Z-matrix of the N, CA and C atoms (Angstrom, degrees):
N
C 1 1.446
C 2 1.526 1 111.06
N 3 1.347 2 116.33 1 -29.95
C 4 1.468 3 119.76 2 179.58
C 5 1.522 4 111.59 3 -62.16
N 6 1.336 5 116.74 4 -36.24
C 7 1.464 6 119.90 5 179.50
C 8 1.523 7 110.27 6 -62.00
N 9 1.317 8 116.31 7 -40.36
C 10 1.458 9 121.53 8 179.85
C 11 1.529 10 110.56 9 -64.99
N 12 1.319 11 115.80 10 -46.11
C 13 1.471 12 120.29 11 -178.80
C 14 1.524 13 111.79 12 -67.43
N 15 1.330 14 117.43 13 -36.30
C 16 1.467 15 120.13 14 178.32
C 17 1.525 16 111.12 15 -62.69
N 18 1.316 17 116.94 16 -39.59
C 19 1.458 18 120.08 17 178.33
C 20 1.524 19 109.83 18 -67.04
N 21 1.328 20 117.31 19 -40.57
C 22 1.460 21 120.17 20 178.94
C 23 1.530 22 111.51 21 -65.49
N 24 1.333 23 116.97 22 -32.26
C 25 1.470 24 119.97 23 177.31
C 26 1.529 25 111.27 24 -66.66
N 27 1.332 26 116.09 25 -30.27
C 28 1.473 27 121.56 26 177.92
C 29 1.527 28 108.34 27 -95.79
N 30 1.320 29 116.24 28 48.49
C 31 1.462 30 124.35 29 -168.16
C 32 1.528 31 114.33 30 -41.15
N 33 1.315 32 118.31 31 -56.29
C 34 1.471 33 120.18 32 -178.74
C 35 1.526 34 111.06 33 -125.30
N 36 1.316 35 116.47 34 38.83
C 37 1.465 36 120.93 35 177.73
C 38 1.528 37 107.84 36 -88.41
N 39 1.324 38 114.67 37 114.29
C 40 1.465 39 120.06 38 -179.44
C 41 1.525 40 111.51 39 -107.57
N 42 1.319 41 117.67 40 0.24
C 43 1.465 42 120.89 41 179.45
C 44 1.521 43 109.01 42 -101.40
N 45 1.311 44 115.45 43 158.22
C 46 1.458 45 120.22 44 -179.82
C 47 1.514 46 111.65 45 94.66
N 48 1.330 47 114.30 46 -164.48
C 49 1.456 48 120.80 47 -175.07
C 50 1.521 49 109.86 48 -132.58
N 51 1.330 50 116.64 49 153.20
C 52 1.456 51 122.64 50 178.03
C 53 1.523 52 109.05 51 -131.04
N 54 1.311 53 115.39 52 136.46
C 55 1.467 54 120.63 53 177.61
C 56 1.522 55 110.81 54 -68.80
N 57 1.326 56 115.84 55 161.81
C 58 1.466 57 120.28 56 175.21
C 59 1.522 58 110.59 57 -58.93
N 60 1.330 59 115.17 58 -42.79
C 61 1.459 60 119.82 59 -177.61
C 62 1.527 61 111.15 60 -60.55
N 63 1.327 62 116.78 61 -41.91
C 64 1.464 63 120.56 62 179.36
C 65 1.524 64 110.80 63 -60.91
N 66 1.325 65 116.63 64 -46.19
C 67 1.462 66 120.42 65 -178.86
C 68 1.517 67 111.92 66 -66.12
N 69 1.325 68 117.17 67 -50.82
C 70 1.461 69 120.05 68 -173.20
C 71 1.519 70 112.67 69 -73.41
N 72 1.338 71 118.25 70 -30.65
C 73 1.467 72 119.49 71 174.87
C 74 1.525 73 109.99 72 -68.46
N 75 1.320 74 117.75 73 -40.50
C 76 1.466 75 120.55 74 174.91
C 77 1.519 76 109.82 75 -60.41
N 78 1.317 77 116.61 76 -44.47
C 79 1.463 78 121.41 77 -179.70
C 80 1.532 79 110.91 78 -60.44
N 81 1.345 80 116.91 79 -46.18
C 82 1.465 81 121.67 80 -178.78
C 83 1.528 82 111.11 81 -63.12
N 84 1.334 83 116.97 82 -48.82
C 85 1.463 84 120.17 83 -179.09
C 86 1.530 85 109.77 84 -65.50
N 87 1.308 86 116.86 85 -34.44
C 88 1.465 87 120.52 86 177.80
C 89 1.527 88 110.82 87 -65.00
N 90 1.315 89 117.90 88 -40.79
C 91 1.479 90 121.07 89 177.51
C 92 1.522 91 110.01 90 -62.51
N 93 1.328 92 116.90 91 -43.71
C 94 1.467 93 120.74 92 178.22
C 95 1.526 94 110.18 93 -62.07
N 96 1.322 95 117.00 94 -43.03
C 97 1.463 96 121.25 95 179.22
C 98 1.523 97 111.15 96 -63.44
N 99 1.329 98 117.36 97 -39.11
C 100 1.468 99 120.76 98 178.20
C 101 1.523 100 110.40 99 -62.41
N 102 1.322 101 117.13 100 -43.11
C 103 1.467 102 120.59 101 178.83
C 104 1.529 103 109.80 102 -61.25
N 105 1.327 104 117.36 103 -44.19
C 106 1.464 105 121.13 104 179.46
C 107 1.530 106 110.82 105 -64.11
N 108 1.318 107 117.06 106 -46.19
C 109 1.472 108 121.01 107 -178.64
C 110 1.529 109 110.92 108 -62.88
N 111 1.322 110 117.79 109 -44.63
C 112 1.464 111 120.76 110 179.61
C 113 1.529 112 110.03 111 -65.34
N 114 1.328 113 117.76 112 -40.41
C 115 1.459 114 121.21 113 178.53
C 116 1.523 115 110.86 114 -61.88
N 117 1.332 116 116.46 115 -46.23
C 118 1.463 117 120.00 116 178.07
C 119 1.521 118 109.86 117 -64.25
N 120 1.308 119 116.76 118 -41.95
C 121 1.462 120 121.81 119 179.55
C 122 1.534 121 110.85 120 -59.13
N 123 1.315 122 116.50 121 -43.66
C 124 1.465 123 120.51 122 178.37
C 125 1.526 124 111.42 123 -70.23
N 126 1.330 125 117.23 124 -38.95
C 127 1.458 126 121.58 125 -177.36
C 128 1.531 127 112.18 126 -64.97
N 129 1.316 128 116.72 127 -37.91
C 130 1.467 129 118.45 128 -179.48
C 131 1.521 130 112.18 129 -91.61
N 132 1.330 131 116.52 130 -0.01
C 133 1.456 132 121.39 131 173.72
C 134 1.509 133 115.20 132 76.67
N 135 1.326 134 117.44 133 26.30
C 136 1.464 135 119.68 134 -179.34
C 137 1.525 136 112.76 135 -110.87
N 138 1.315 137 117.53 136 9.70
C 139 1.465 138 119.88 137 -178.24
C 140 1.507 139 109.51 138 -61.82
N 141 1.238 140 122.51 139 132.81
C 142 1.453 141 133.51 140 -1.72
C 143 1.530 142 112.67 141 -99.28
N 144 1.298 143 117.71 142 88.02
C 145 1.460 144 120.64 143 177.72
C 146 1.527 145 111.61 144 -116.29
N 147 1.331 146 116.61 145 -53.55
C 148 1.463 147 119.72 146 -176.30
C 149 1.519 148 113.04 147 -72.97
N 150 1.331 149 117.41 148 -38.13
C 151 1.462 150 119.76 149 -177.65
C 152 1.530 151 113.24 150 -60.55
N 153 1.336 152 120.09 151 -47.35
C 154 1.475 153 118.35 152 178.38
C 155 1.525 154 112.65 153 -62.51
N 156 1.317 155 117.47 154 -34.01
C 157 1.463 156 120.36 155 177.75
C 158 1.525 157 109.45 156 -64.99
N 159 1.337 158 117.09 157 -45.81
C 160 1.466 159 120.76 158 178.25
C 161 1.533 160 110.29 159 -63.21
N 162 1.319 161 116.49 160 -43.80
C 163 1.462 162 121.01 161 -179.73
C 164 1.525 163 111.19 162 -57.18
N 165 1.318 164 116.38 163 -47.52
C 166 1.468 165 120.06 164 179.89
C 167 1.524 166 111.90 165 -66.21
N 168 1.340 167 116.41 166 -32.43
C 169 1.469 168 120.30 167 -179.39
C 170 1.529 169 112.05 168 -67.80
N 171 1.322 170 118.01 169 -34.05
C 172 1.465 171 120.54 170 -176.66
C 173 1.529 172 113.34 171 -105.00
N 174 1.326 173 117.32 172 3.13
C 175 1.468 174 120.12 173 -179.17
C 176 1.529 175 111.98 174 -61.60
N 177 1.313 176 117.90 175 -51.63
C 178 1.470 177 120.48 176 -178.56
C 179 1.529 178 112.81 177 -67.78
N 180 1.352 179 120.11 178 -42.35
C 181 1.468 180 117.62 179 175.36
C 182 1.529 181 112.69 180 -60.86
N 183 1.333 182 116.58 181 -38.28
C 184 1.467 183 119.11 182 179.13
C 185 1.521 184 111.13 183 -66.77
N 186 1.306 185 116.87 184 -41.73
C 187 1.458 186 120.48 185 176.75
C 188 1.527 187 110.39 186 -64.29
N 189 1.326 188 117.25 187 -40.33
C 190 1.462 189 121.24 188 179.17
C 191 1.519 190 112.92 189 -62.36
N 192 1.338 191 117.35 190 -46.62
C 193 1.464 192 119.61 191 -179.53
C 194 1.529 193 110.58 192 -69.16
N 195 1.324 194 117.75 193 -30.92
C 196 1.468 195 120.52 194 176.97
C 197 1.524 196 110.58 195 -67.71
N 198 1.326 197 117.08 196 -42.94
C 199 1.468 198 120.65 197 178.13
C 200 1.526 199 110.04 198 -64.47
N 201 1.338 200 117.55 199 -43.54
C 202 1.478 201 120.11 200 178.36
C 203 1.522 202 110.99 201 -64.00
N 204 1.332 203 117.30 202 -34.78
C 205 1.471 204 120.98 203 177.50
C 206 1.535 205 110.08 204 -65.23
N 207 1.324 206 116.66 205 -42.08
C 208 1.471 207 120.20 206 177.42
C 209 1.527 208 110.19 207 -65.02
N 210 1.324 209 117.34 208 -37.05
C 211 1.470 210 120.37 209 176.08
C 212 1.526 211 110.54 210 -60.76
N 213 1.330 212 117.21 211 -36.70
C 214 1.463 213 120.16 212 -179.37
C 215 1.525 214 111.41 213 -63.45
N 216 1.323 215 116.43 214 -28.67
C 217 1.466 216 119.44 215 178.92
C 218 1.522 217 111.75 216 -89.92
N 219 1.342 218 116.98 217 3.20
C 220 1.455 219 121.15 218 177.71
C 221 1.520 220 113.68 219 86.97
N 222 1.325 221 116.99 220 12.34
C 223 1.462 222 120.40 221 -179.15
C 224 1.524 223 110.56 222 -105.54
N 225 1.298 224 115.67 223 156.22
C 226 1.455 225 121.78 224 177.34
C 227 1.530 226 109.68 225 -70.75
N 228 1.310 227 116.04 226 152.61
C 229 1.451 228 120.88 227 176.62
C 230 1.519 229 112.58 228 -63.80
N 231 1.320 230 116.28 229 -21.56
C 232 1.457 231 120.53 230 177.71
C 233 1.532 232 111.38 231 -64.92
N 234 1.319 233 117.98 232 -13.76
C 235 1.470 234 120.90 233 177.93
C 236 1.521 235 111.46 234 -63.84
N 237 1.318 236 116.99 235 -17.02
C 238 1.464 237 120.55 236 177.50
C 239 1.537 238 110.59 237 -61.90
N 240 1.319 239 116.63 238 -20.87
C 241 1.467 240 120.64 239 179.33
C 242 1.524 241 112.88 240 -70.73
N 243 1.341 242 117.42 241 -10.47
C 244 1.467 243 119.49 242 173.18
C 245 1.525 244 110.60 243 -56.80
N 246 1.324 245 116.65 244 -28.98
C 247 1.464 246 120.97 245 -178.66
C 248 1.525 247 111.94 246 -61.94
N 249 1.310 248 117.83 247 -19.04
C 250 1.464 249 121.14 248 -179.51
C 251 1.527 250 113.38 249 -80.44
N 252 1.332 251 117.25 250 -11.09
C 253 1.465 252 120.82 251 178.64
C 254 1.535 253 108.08 252 -74.73
N 255 1.320 254 117.55 253 122.75
C 256 1.468 255 119.53 254 -178.83
C 257 1.524 256 112.42 255 -59.20
N 258 1.300 257 116.08 256 141.58
C 259 1.461 258 127.59 257 174.97
C 260 1.528 259 114.43 258 70.86
N 261 1.315 260 119.34 259 -55.39
C 262 1.461 261 120.29 260 -173.34
C 263 1.526 262 113.86 261 -101.55
N 264 1.322 263 118.15 262 -13.86
C 265 1.461 264 120.97 263 -175.57
C 266 1.521 265 113.58 264 -60.92
N 267 1.325 266 116.29 265 -43.48
C 268 1.459 267 120.17 266 178.67
C 269 1.522 268 112.02 267 -63.94
N 270 1.314 269 116.47 268 -38.46
C 271 1.471 270 120.99 269 178.62
C 272 1.520 271 110.08 270 -65.59
N 273 1.325 272 116.98 271 -43.85
C 274 1.465 273 120.94 272 178.17
C 275 1.521 274 109.99 273 -59.36
N 276 1.326 275 116.99 274 -44.90
C 277 1.462 276 120.95 275 -178.96
C 278 1.527 277 111.37 276 -64.42
N 279 1.325 278 117.60 277 -40.93
C 280 1.469 279 120.70 278 178.25
C 281 1.523 280 110.31 279 -61.92
N 282 1.322 281 117.37 280 -42.10
C 283 1.469 282 120.98 281 178.64
C 284 1.530 283 109.93 282 -62.62
N 285 1.332 284 117.25 283 -43.84
C 286 1.466 285 120.45 284 179.14
C 287 1.527 286 111.08 285 -63.16
N 288 1.320 287 117.33 286 -40.14
C 289 1.464 288 121.08 287 -178.71
C 290 1.530 289 112.10 288 -72.19
N 291 1.327 290 116.74 289 -26.64
C 292 1.460 291 120.50 290 -179.46
C 293 1.528 292 112.84 291 -88.07
N 294 1.317 293 117.25 292 -10.25
C 295 1.461 294 121.41 293 179.82
C 296 1.521 295 109.99 294 -69.09
N 297 1.325 296 115.62 295 141.53
C 298 1.466 297 119.94 296 178.44
C 299 1.525 298 110.19 297 -64.72
N 300 1.320 299 115.55 298 142.25
C 301 1.459 300 121.04 299 179.85
C 302 1.511 301 112.34 300 -72.09
N 303 1.318 302 115.61 301 164.20
C 304 1.459 303 120.87 302 177.93
C 305 1.528 304 109.20 303 -70.80
N 306 1.318 305 116.32 304 133.60
C 307 1.467 306 121.77 305 -175.62
C 308 1.525 307 112.45 306 -75.19
N 309 1.302 308 117.61 307 -21.23
C 310 1.461 309 120.94 308 -178.80
C 311 1.529 310 109.17 309 -102.36
N 312 1.313 311 115.14 310 170.44
C 313 1.459 312 119.65 311 175.88
C 314 1.523 313 108.86 312 -65.46
N 315 1.326 314 116.16 313 138.33
C 316 1.460 315 119.21 314 176.63
C 317 1.531 316 108.92 315 -123.65
N 318 1.293 317 118.14 316 -169.29
C 319 1.463 318 122.25 317 -175.77
C 320 1.525 319 112.95 318 -63.06
N 321 1.331 320 117.16 319 -15.73
C 322 1.462 321 120.94 320 -176.22
C 323 1.525 322 112.95 321 -102.31
N 324 1.320 323 118.17 322 -1.72
C 325 1.456 324 120.72 323 176.34
C 326 1.516 325 112.82 324 133.57
N 327 1.340 326 116.13 325 -176.38
C 328 1.468 327 120.18 326 -179.66
C 329 1.522 328 111.98 327 -73.60
N 330 1.316 329 115.86 328 163.16
C 331 1.460 330 121.96 329 178.68
C 332 1.517 331 109.75 330 -64.20
N 333 1.347 332 119.79 331 119.55
C 334 1.460 333 120.87 332 -177.39
C 335 1.528 334 112.39 333 -68.43
N 336 1.323 335 117.24 334 -21.59
C 337 1.463 336 120.02 335 -179.66
C 338 1.510 337 110.77 336 -70.58
N 339 1.331 338 117.32 337 -42.55
C 340 1.465 339 119.44 338 178.86
C 341 1.526 340 110.49 339 -78.23
N 342 1.319 341 117.83 340 -29.26
C 343 1.474 342 120.50 341 177.61
C 344 1.527 343 109.78 342 -67.77
N 345 1.332 344 118.16 343 -32.18
C 346 1.471 345 121.89 344 179.10
C 347 1.522 346 111.24 345 -73.39
N 348 1.323 347 117.67 346 -22.61
C 349 1.457 348 121.10 347 -177.62
C 350 1.521 349 111.70 348 -73.80
N 351 1.319 350 117.48 349 -22.76
C 352 1.460 351 120.17 350 -177.62
C 353 1.486 352 112.37 351 -84.11
């Protein structure tokens, strides 16, 4: 849960780097939250009311952690636009997000994995 809250604290921070664990834990908890929100939305008979509100609330944090994750691999945040390519764009983006980050400092900052060790 801390990974999710840390990303929310960096609401619109697009600079710096994010570890794989930070990105994928946020993604996992976000999927669980979406299931809960949609279930509650359906149970109280207001679908689609709560889900779009939740989606808009986490859109910028999700985009921010995705851009920071791409920075960790040495790529520009604009690489997120690969997702717009029909059929293969999402796969390309998933591969980029799953790639291990650069172990040394890059143009976007120090390695977050070694910075977390201190």
